[in-house]
C-alpha positions as CSV (number, residue, x, y, z in Angstrom):
1,M,29.3,238.6,-40.1
2,A,26.1,236.5,-40.4
3,R,22.8,238.0,-39.3
4,E,21.2,236.3,-36.3
5,R,17.8,234.7,-36.7
6,A,15.4,233.0,-34.4
7,C,13.8,229.6,-35.0
8,R,10.0,229.8,-35.4
9,V,9.7,226.3,-34.0
10,C,11.8,226.4,-30.8
11,R,12.8,230.2,-30.6
12,A,16.6,229.3,-30.5
13,I,18.8,232.1,-31.9
14,T,21.3,231.1,-34.5
15,S,23.5,232.6,-37.3
16,E,23.5,229.3,-39.2
17,E,21.2,228.2,-42.0
18,K,19.4,225.7,-39.8
19,C,18.5,225.8,-36.1
20,W,21.2,224.2,-33.8
21,N,18.5,223.1,-31.4
22,C,15.7,221.4,-33.5
23,G,17.2,221.4,-37.0
24,S,14.4,223.5,-38.5
25,A,15.1,225.8,-41.4
26,D,12.1,228.0,-40.6
27,L,14.0,231.0,-39.3
28,S,13.0,234.7,-38.8
29,T,15.0,237.9,-38.5
30,S,12.1,239.5,-36.8
31,Y,12.1,238.6,-33.1
32,S,12.1,240.4,-29.8
33,G,13.5,239.7,-26.3
34,L,16.5,237.6,-25.5
35,V,16.8,234.8,-22.8
36,V,20.2,233.2,-22.1
37,M,19.6,229.9,-20.5
38,L,22.5,228.3,-18.7
39,V,20.8,225.6,-16.6
40,P,17.3,225.0,-18.1
41,E,16.4,222.0,-15.8
42,E,16.5,224.3,-12.7
43,S,14.6,227.2,-14.3
44,E,10.8,227.9,-14.1
45,L,11.2,230.3,-17.0
46,A,12.8,227.6,-19.1
47,K,9.8,225.3,-18.3
48,S,7.3,227.9,-19.2
49,L,9.1,228.7,-22.5
50,G,9.7,225.0,-23.3
51,I,13.5,225.3,-23.2
52,T,15.4,222.1,-22.6
53,K,18.9,222.9,-23.8
54,P,21.3,225.7,-22.7
55,G,21.6,228.5,-25.2
56,R,20.2,231.8,-26.4
57,Y,16.4,232.1,-27.1
58,A,14.0,234.7,-28.4
59,V,11.0,235.6,-26.2
60,R,8.8,236.2,-29.2
61,V,9.3,235.3,-32.9
62,E,7.3,236.9,-35.7
């Protein structure tokens, strides 16, 4: 099983070598918090975190 990592650019959580959201390879295994966004266009939290696509996101990435 691949270890999950968070993108340092957009905070998306992935188990791939590149971020599924922005394509960045700058990933970190050190992150905290988890937000699952289903309908980002209707969410104030998504707006404040800069989330535009449905998916799993870290709250903070180190």
